[in-house]
C-alpha positions in Angstrom: 49.7 51.9 -7.1 51.0 50.0 -10.2 49.3 46.9 -11.3 51.4 43.8 -11.8 51.7 42.6 -15.4 48.9 40.5 -16.7 49.6 36.8 -16.2 52.3 37.3 -13.6 50.5 35.4 -10.8 49.6 32.5 -13.0 53.2 32.3 -14.3 54.4 31.9 -10.7 53.0 28.4 -10.8 51.5 28.4 -7.3 49.7 25.2 -6.3 47.8 26.9 -3.4 46.3 30.4 -3.3 45.4 32.0 0.0 43.2 35.0 -0.8 42.5 37.9 1.6 39.0 36.6 2.0 37.3 33.4 0.8 38.4 29.8 0.7 41.9 28.6 0.0 42.1 27.2 -3.5 44.3 26.5 -6.4 45.3 28.4 -9.6 41.7 28.5 -10.7 41.2 31.3 -8.2 43.5 33.5 -10.3 41.4 32.8 -13.4 38.2 33.5 -11.6 39.4 36.8 -10.3 40.7 37.8 -13.7 37.3 36.9 -15.2 35.5 38.9 -12.4 37.6 42.0 -13.1 37.2 41.8 -16.8 33.4 41.6 -16.3 33.3 44.5 -13.8 35.4 46.6 -16.3 32.9 45.8 -19.0 30.0 46.7 -16.8 31.7 50.0 -15.7 32.3 50.9 -19.4 28.7 50.0 -20.3 26.8 51.8 -17.5 26.0 55.5 -17.6 26.9 56.2 -14.0 27.4 55.3 -10.4 24.0 53.9 -9.4 23.5 52.1 -12.7 26.9 50.6 -12.4 26.3 49.3 -8.9 23.0 47.8 -9.9 24.6 46.1 -12.9 27.4 44.6 -10.8 25.0 43.4 -8.1 22.7 41.9 -10.7 25.6 40.1 -12.4 27.2 38.9 -9.1 24.2 38.5 -6.7 26.3 36.7 -4.1 28.8 39.4 -3.5 28.9 40.2 0.2 31.7 42.8 0.3 30.1 46.2 -0.6 33.5 47.8 -0.3 34.8 45.5 -3.0 32.1 46.7 -5.4 33.0 50.4 -4.7 36.8 49.9 -5.1 36.3 47.9 -8.3 34.1 50.6 -9.8 36.7 53.3 -8.8 39.6 51.3 -10.2 38.0 50.4 -13.5 36.6 53.9 -14.0 40.1 55.2 -13.5 41.5 52.7 -16.0 43.5 50.8 -13.4 42.5 47.4 -14.6 
């Protein structure tokens, strides 16, 4: 799957964002998701492997409830998708 160009969603100018999970919000949700993915990518690059990466992400984002999201983010960033 191809990733949309960086900034595409923000450029659409949406006033309301309805995520797949979580509360409805405004454009700030796009910025917070971009920041999350940038931080996860940094953690994936900096950790030596699977268990260490998961531990680092859980420590950085202690409120994450979707374990599957952690796994998919690790796989995507490890593969260079983000």
